[in-house]
C-alpha positions in Angstrom: 3.1 24.2 7.3 6.0 25.3 9.5 6.6 21.9 11.0 10.1 21.1 12.1 12.4 19.6 11.1 11.1 20.5 7.6 12.6 23.9 6.6 10.0 26.7 6.2 9.3 28.0 2.7 10.6 31.4 1.7 7.3 33.0 2.5 7.1 31.3 5.9 10.7 32.3 6.7 9.7 35.9 5.9 6.8 35.7 8.3 9.0 34.3 11.0 11.5 37.2 10.4 8.7 39.8 10.7 7.7 38.3 14.0 11.3 38.4 15.1 11.6 42.1 14.2 8.4 42.8 16.2 9.9 41.0 19.2 13.2 42.9 18.9 11.2 46.2 18.7 9.2 45.3 21.7 12.3 44.5 23.8 14.1 47.7 22.7 11.0 49.9 23.1 10.0 48.5 26.5 13.6 49.0 27.9 13.8 52.5 26.5 10.5 53.4 28.1 11.4 51.9 31.4 14.8 53.7 31.4 13.1 57.1 30.5 10.4 56.8 33.2 12.2 55.0 36.0 15.8 56.2 35.3 17.2 52.7 35.5 20.5 53.6 33.9 20.6 50.5 31.7 23.8 49.3 29.9 22.7 50.5 26.5 26.0 49.8 24.8 25.8 46.1 25.7 22.1 46.1 25.0 22.6 47.6 21.5 25.3 45.1 20.8 23.0 42.2 21.7 20.0 43.5 19.8 22.2 44.2 16.7 23.6 40.7 16.9 20.1 39.3 17.3 19.0 41.1 14.1 22.0 39.9 12.1 21.5 36.3 13.3 17.8 36.6 12.4 18.7 37.7 8.9 21.0 34.7 8.6 18.3 32.3 9.9 15.9 33.6 7.3 18.5 33.3 4.5 19.4 29.7 5.5 15.7 28.9 6.2 16.5 27.1 9.5 13.9 24.8 10.8 11.2 26.6 12.8 12.1 25.0 16.1 15.7 26.2 15.7 14.6 29.7 14.9 12.4 29.9 18.0 15.2 28.4 20.1 17.5 31.1 18.8 15.1 33.8 19.9 14.8 32.3 23.4 18.5 32.2 23.8 19.0 35.8 22.7 16.1 37.0 24.9 18.0 35.3 27.8 21.2 37.3 26.9 19.1 40.5 26.9 17.7 39.8 30.3 21.1 38.7 31.7 22.4 42.2 30.9 19.3 44.0 32.4 18.7 42.5 35.8 18.2 38.8 35.3 14.9 37.2 36.1 13.9 40.3 38.1 13.4 42.1 34.8 9.6 42.3 34.4 9.9 41.9 30.7 10.6 38.2 31.1 7.0 37.6 30.2 8.2 38.2 26.6 9.4 34.5 26.8 5.7 33.7 26.3 5.5 35.2 22.8 7.8 32.6 21.1 6.1 29.9 23.0 2.6 31.0 21.8 3.8 31.1 18.2 5.6 27.8 18.6 2.5 26.1 20.0 0.6 27.3 16.9 3.1 26.3 14.3 4.9 23.3 15.7 3.8 19.8 16.5 2.9 19.4 20.1 6.0 17.4 21.0 8.2 20.1 19.5 6.3 22.8 21.2 6.8 21.1 24.6 10.5 20.9 23.8 10.5 24.6 23.1 8.7 25.1 26.5 11.4 23.1 28.2 14.1 25.3 26.7 12.3 28.5 27.9 11.9 27.1 31.4 15.6 26.2 31.4 16.6 29.7 30.2 14.4 31.2 33.0 16.0 29.0 35.6 19.5 29.8 34.3 18.6 33.5 34.7 17.7 33.0 38.4 20.7 30.8 39.2 23.5 32.6 37.3 22.6 36.2 36.6 20.0 37.2 39.3 22.0 36.7 42.5 23.7 40.1 42.1 20.3 41.8 41.9 19.2 39.8 45.0 22.3 41.0 46.9 21.6 44.6 45.9 18.0 44.3 47.0 19.0 42.7 50.3 21.5 45.6 51.0 18.8 48.1 50.2 16.4 46.3 52.6 19.1 46.4 55.4 19.4 50.1 55.0 15.6 50.6 54.9 14.3 48.0 57.4 10.7 49.3 57.1 10.5 49.0 53.3 9.6 45.3 53.3 8.1 44.9 56.8 5.4 42.2 56.8 6.3 41.2 53.2 8.2 38.4 51.4 11.9 38.7 50.7 13.1 39.4 47.1 14.4 35.8 46.7 10.9 34.4 47.6 9.4 36.9 45.1 11.6 35.6 42.3 10.7 32.0 43.1 7.1 32.9 43.0 7.6 34.6 39.6 9.4 31.5 38.3 6.6 29.3 39.4 4.0 31.6 37.8 6.1 31.6 34.6 6.3 27.8 34.4 2.5 27.5 35.0 1.7 30.2 32.4 4.0 28.6 29.9 2.6 25.2 30.4 -1.0 26.3 30.2 -0.4 28.5 27.2 1.3 25.7 25.2 -1.3 23.1 26.2 -4.4 25.1 25.3 -2.9 26.9 22.3 -1.5 23.6 20.9 -4.8 21.9 21.4 -6.6 24.7 19.5 -4.0 24.6 16.8 -4.5 20.8 16.4 -8.2 21.3 16.1 -7.8 24.1 13.5 -5.3 22.0 11.4 -7.7 19.1 11.5 -10.6 21.4 10.4 -8.4 22.7 7.6 -7.7 19.2 6.4 -11.4 18.3 6.6 -12.3 21.4 4.6 -9.7 20.8 2.0 -10.9 17.2 1.6 -14.5 18.4 1.4 -13.5 21.0 -1.3 -11.7 18.3 -3.2 -14.7 15.9 -2.9 -17.0 18.7 -4.1 -14.8 19.3 -7.1 -14.7 15.6 -8.0 -18.5 15.4 -7.6 -18.9 18.3 -10.0 -16.6 16.7 -12.5 -18.4 13.4 -12.2 -21.8 15.1 -12.6 -20.6 16.8 -15.8 -19.2 13.5 -17.1 -22.5 11.8 -16.2 -24.5 14.4 -18.1 -22.3 14.0 -21.2 -22.4 10.2 -20.9 -26.2 10.2 -20.7 -26.5 12.3 -23.8 -24.0 10.1 -25.6 -25.9 7.0 -24.5 -29.1 8.3 -26.1 -27.2 9.1 -29.4 -25.5 5.7 -29.5 -28.7 3.7 -29.0 -29.9 3.9 -32.7 -26.5 3.3 -34.3 -25.9 0.2 -32.1 -29.3 -1.2 -33.0 -28.6 -0.6 -36.7 -25.2 -2.4 -36.4 -26.8 -5.3 -34.6 -29.5 -5.7 -37.3 -27.0 -5.5 -40.2 -24.7 -8.0 -38.5 -27.5 -10.4 -38.1 -28.5 -10.0 -41.8 -24.9 -10.5 -42.9 -24.7 -13.6 -40.7 -27.7 -15.1 -42.3 -26.6 -14.1 -45.9 -23.2 -15.7 -45.4 -24.1 -18.7 -43.3 -21.8 -20.9 -45.4 -18.7 -18.9 -44.6 -17.6 -20.2 -41.2 -14.8 -17.7 -40.7 -17.0 -14.7 -41.6 -19.9 -16.1 -39.5 -17.6 -16.3 -36.5 -16.4 -12.7 -36.9 -20.0 -11.5 -37.3 -21.0 -13.4 -34.2 -18.1 -11.7 -32.3 -19.3 -8.4 -33.6 -22.9 -9.0 -32.4 -21.5 -10.0 -29.0 -19.6 -6.8 -28.7 -22.6 -4.8 -29.8 -24.7 -6.5 -27.2 -22.1 -5.7 -24.6 -22.2 -2.0 -25.6 -26.0 -2.0 -25.4 -25.8 -3.5 -21.9 -23.3 -0.9 -20.8 -25.6 1.9 -22.1 -28.6 0.4 -20.4 -26.6 0.3 -17.1 -25.6 3.9 -17.6 -29.1 5.1 -18.2 -30.4 3.1 -15.3 -27.8 4.7 -13.0 -28.9 8.1 -14.3 -32.5 7.3 -13.3 -33.7 6.5 -16.9 -34.2 2.8 -16.3 -34.2 0.5 -19.3 -33.4 -2.6 -17.2 -35.0 -4.0 -14.1 -34.1 -2.6 -10.7 -31.1 -4.1 -9.0 -31.8 -7.0 -6.7 -30.0 -9.1 -4.1 -27.6 -11.7 -5.3 -25.0 -14.0 -3.8 -21.5 -12.5 -4.0 -19.9 -15.4 -5.7 -22.6 -15.6 -8.3 -22.4 -11.9 -8.9 -18.6 -12.0 -9.3 -18.7 -15.1 -11.6 -21.4 -13.5 -13.8 -19.4 -10.2 -14.0 -16.2 -12.1 -14.8 -17.9 -14.2 -17.5 -19.2 -11.0 -19.2 -15.7 -9.3 -18.9 -14.0 -12.4 -20.4 -16.1 -11.9 -23.5 -14.2 -8.6 -24.0 -10.8 -9.8 -22.9 -10.8 -13.6 -23.6 -7.0 -13.7 -24.0 -6.4 -12.6 -20.4 -7.0 -15.4 -17.8 -8.4 -14.3 -14.5 -8.3 -16.3 -11.3 -11.1 -15.8 -8.7 -10.3 -16.4 -5.1 -13.2 -16.4 -2.6 -12.8 -16.4 1.2 -13.7 -19.6 3.0 -17.3 -20.0 4.2 -20.7 -19.3 2.9 -20.8 -16.4 0.4 -22.9 -13.4 1.5 -25.7 -11.9 -0.4 -25.3 -8.3 -1.6 -27.5 -5.7 -3.2 -26.0 -5.5 -6.7 -25.0 -2.1 -7.8 -24.2 -1.2 -11.5 -21.7 1.5 -10.6 -19.7 -0.9 -8.5 -19.7 -3.5 -11.3 -18.5 -0.8 -13.7 -15.8 0.3 -11.3 -14.6 -3.3 -10.9 -14.6 -3.8 -14.7 -12.4 -0.6 -15.0 -9.9 -2.0 -12.5 -9.9 -5.4 -14.3 -9.2 -3.6 -17.6 -6.3 -1.6 -16.1 -4.8 -4.8 -14.6 -5.2 -6.7 -17.9 -3.4 -3.9 -19.8 -0.3 -4.2 -17.7 -0.5 -7.9 -16.9 -1.7 -9.7 -20.1 -0.4 -13.1 -18.8 -3.1 -13.2 -16.2 -4.6 -11.3 -13.3 -6.4 -12.2 -10.0 -9.6 -11.2 -8.2 -9.8 -11.8 -4.5 -13.0 -11.4 -2.4 -13.1 -11.3 1.4 -16.1 -10.4 3.6 -14.6 -11.0 7.0 -13.9 -8.3 9.5 -17.0 -6.1 9.1 -16.8 -5.2 5.5 -16.4 -6.4 1.9 -13.0 -6.3 0.3 -12.4 -6.9 -3.4 -8.8 -6.9 -4.6 -7.6 -6.9 -8.2 -4.1 -8.3 -8.5 -1.7 -7.8 -11.4 2.0 -8.3 -12.2 2.6 -4.9 -13.7 5.1 -2.2 -12.8 2.9 -0.4 -10.4 1.1 3.0 -10.5 2.6 6.5 -9.8 1.2 8.8 -7.1 -0.8 10.7 -9.7 -2.9 7.7 -10.6 -6.6 8.6 -10.1 -6.3 12.2 -11.0 -8.8 13.3 -13.7 -7.4 13.2 -17.3 -4.1 11.7 -16.2 -3.2 8.4 -17.9 -0.3 6.1 -18.4 -1.7 4.7 -21.6 -0.9 5.8 -25.1 -4.6 6.4 -26.0 -6.1 6.5 -22.6 -8.5 9.2 -21.4 -7.5 9.2 -17.7 -11.0 8.7 -16.4 -11.2 5.0 -15.4 -9.6 5.1 -12.0 -11.0 8.6 -11.3 -14.6 7.5 -12.0 -14.1 4.2 -10.2 -12.9 6.0 -7.1 -15.8 8.4 -7.2 -18.3 5.6 -7.5 -16.8 3.6 -4.7 -16.6 6.7 -2.4 -20.3 7.4 -3.2 -21.1 4.0 -1.7 -19.1 4.9 1.4 -16.1 2.9 0.6 -12.5 3.6 -0.6 -10.1 2.5 -3.3 -6.5 1.7 -2.3 -3.5 1.0 -4.4 -0.5 -0.9 -2.9 2.5 -2.6 -4.3 2.6 -6.4 -3.9 5.8 -7.9 -2.3 6.1 -10.3 -5.1 5.8 -7.6 -7.7 2.8 -5.9 -9.3 -0.1 -3.9 -7.9 -3.1 -4.6 -5.7 -6.1 -2.4 -6.3 -8.4 -3.0 -3.3 -12.0 -1.9 -2.9 -13.1 -1.6 0.7 -16.8 -1.3 1.3 -18.8 -1.3 4.6 -21.5 -4.0 4.9 -24.1 -1.3 5.0 -23.1 0.0 1.6 -24.4 -3.1 -0.3 -26.6 -4.5 2.5 -24.2 -7.4 2.9 -25.9 -10.3 4.8 -24.9 -13.9 5.3 -26.6 -16.4 3.0 
């Protein structure tokens, strides 16, 4: 975007320069036509000097990539110089002031567009006060010699004041309505860009879901075989306490994998577990943390619940999986301990995962980007997609005391949150 004070890009500067060339051509062509038709005897030497200087300054502004507001201001000042040499505000081409204002209202923030409008009005007023009195005197002398030419009409000075008032009104209305439309169009562009991004993410998630469902079907039989063999080995070596403990851990991990597959297939509409039900939030979190601790027993986690009765929520497997992904990421960067804070005040449910790690870069959450050595770059991406599907959002912020806060925000309607 061409928002000042940010310099325009090379392509944007080139478009601004093309507009400037058009404006210079309009000024030169209109004066040449008026001179040819009306025989005004314009000071072409001075006019050519001003237009040539305008062209050179425009080239310099393009090369230096001056901020858009400065470039439009330069055009208004040079337009004023042109009008000053060709009759002041009495020049009917003063309406060309409106062209930079229209473009400025489209490309600039509204505050900056109004600053540009103030400059244009100031230039027009300067024309009347400084350069137009000579034209007024000539017109008055002409009226004295031809007393019937303006009989029953307004004087030339009154005519100029009326033109000035009309110009101010036209400039104000133009900037107001053009700026309002530009704001609406920019908002629509942002919404369309967000919708396109969301559609792309949905397609990626859908493709990953299809692959995951197929992988879940293929993993079912090997996991069942591993569970049976682990149980047989556990019975065969019941006297070996160390081996029995390892085999029990293996069976626990296999059961966790089977549970994850069941949850995946249930979310895909191929239910192998009972439908989700309503559960107290504290119970749901404690159960989830207990299951997660079987996978990461070396990482302590502290659960903080808001004061008051815990609400009941409609449990959702995708939310649970998203929270597990965030817990895993926090545990990877903060093995000494992490925190989980739940708050349901203020019209929504907030779950915050706290760690003492170095923080996440701006690219975190993009598909296939990862800061881990053997990561796949899908944990945060899928977690954000699942949370947004529920109507919530995932935010990452840096904690003042160090570390990162990954906060899930969900409206009450997303999980049918009700007080217990």
